[in-house]
C-alpha positions in Angstrom: -2.8 -28.1 8.7 -2.0 -24.7 7.2 -4.0 -23.5 4.3 -1.9 -22.8 1.2 -2.2 -19.2 -0.1 -3.0 -18.8 -3.8 -0.2 -17.4 -5.9 -0.2 -13.6 -6.0 1.1 -11.4 -8.8 3.5 -8.7 -7.8 2.5 -5.2 -8.6 5.0 -2.7 -10.1 7.4 -1.2 -7.6 7.2 2.4 -8.7 4.6 5.0 -7.8 3.8 5.7 -11.5 0.3 4.7 -12.4 -0.9 4.7 -8.8 -4.1 6.7 -8.3 -3.8 9.6 -5.9 -7.1 11.3 -5.0 -5.8 13.5 -2.2 -2.3 14.8 -2.0 -0.4 17.6 -0.3 3.2 18.2 0.7 3.0 15.8 3.8 0.3 13.2 3.1 -0.1 11.0 0.0 -2.3 8.1 -0.5 -1.0 4.7 -1.5 -3.5 2.7 -3.6 -3.6 -0.7 -5.1 -2.3 -0.8 -8.7 -5.2 -3.1 -9.8 -8.4 -2.0 -8.0 -7.3 1.4 -6.5 -8.3 0.4 -2.9 -6.6 2.6 -0.3 -3.6 0.6 1.2 -1.9 3.3 3.3 -1.1 7.0 3.6 2.5 8.3 3.4 3.2 10.8 6.3 6.5 12.5 6.9 8.5 9.8 5.1 6.8 6.8 6.7 3.7 4.7 5.6 0.7 4.7 7.9 -1.3 1.4 7.5 -4.7 0.8 9.2 -6.5 -2.5 9.4 -9.7 -3.8 10.8 -10.4 -3.8 14.6 -8.2 -0.8 15.2 -4.8 -2.2 14.2 -2.5 0.5 13.0 1.1 0.5 11.9 3.6 3.3 11.0 6.4 1.6 8.9 9.4 2.7 7.0 10.2 2.0 3.3 10.3 -0.3 1.4 6.7 -1.3 2.1 4.9 -4.4 0.7 1.2 -5.1 1.2 -1.4 -7.4 -0.2 -4.6 -5.7 -1.2 -7.6 -6.9 0.9 -9.9 -6.2 -2.1 -8.3 -8.1 -5.0 -5.3 -9.9 -3.5 -2.6 -8.1 -5.6 0.8 -7.7 -4.0 1.8 -4.0 -4.0 5.2 -2.5 -3.4 6.4 1.0 -2.5 10.1 1.5 -2.5 10.2 5.2 -1.4 7.9 8.0 -0.3 6.1 10.0 -3.0 7.7 13.3 -3.9 
């Protein structure tokens, strides 16, 4: 029997308020809006996501991810400029 997921609160869809500790013209960090855990890195207009055990994904926008730290649902609609 599947285990129900607890309800998750959607995070704001804009990049404003997102902490960026390292940024240059090609790479920008995407962090959780609640706990600031690193979710991905924007590279050349696509989001690079890395998970445990070597799973990596390079995806286009919009991107939606659940923070592994606090469970907040985060959205990114476009690359940072």
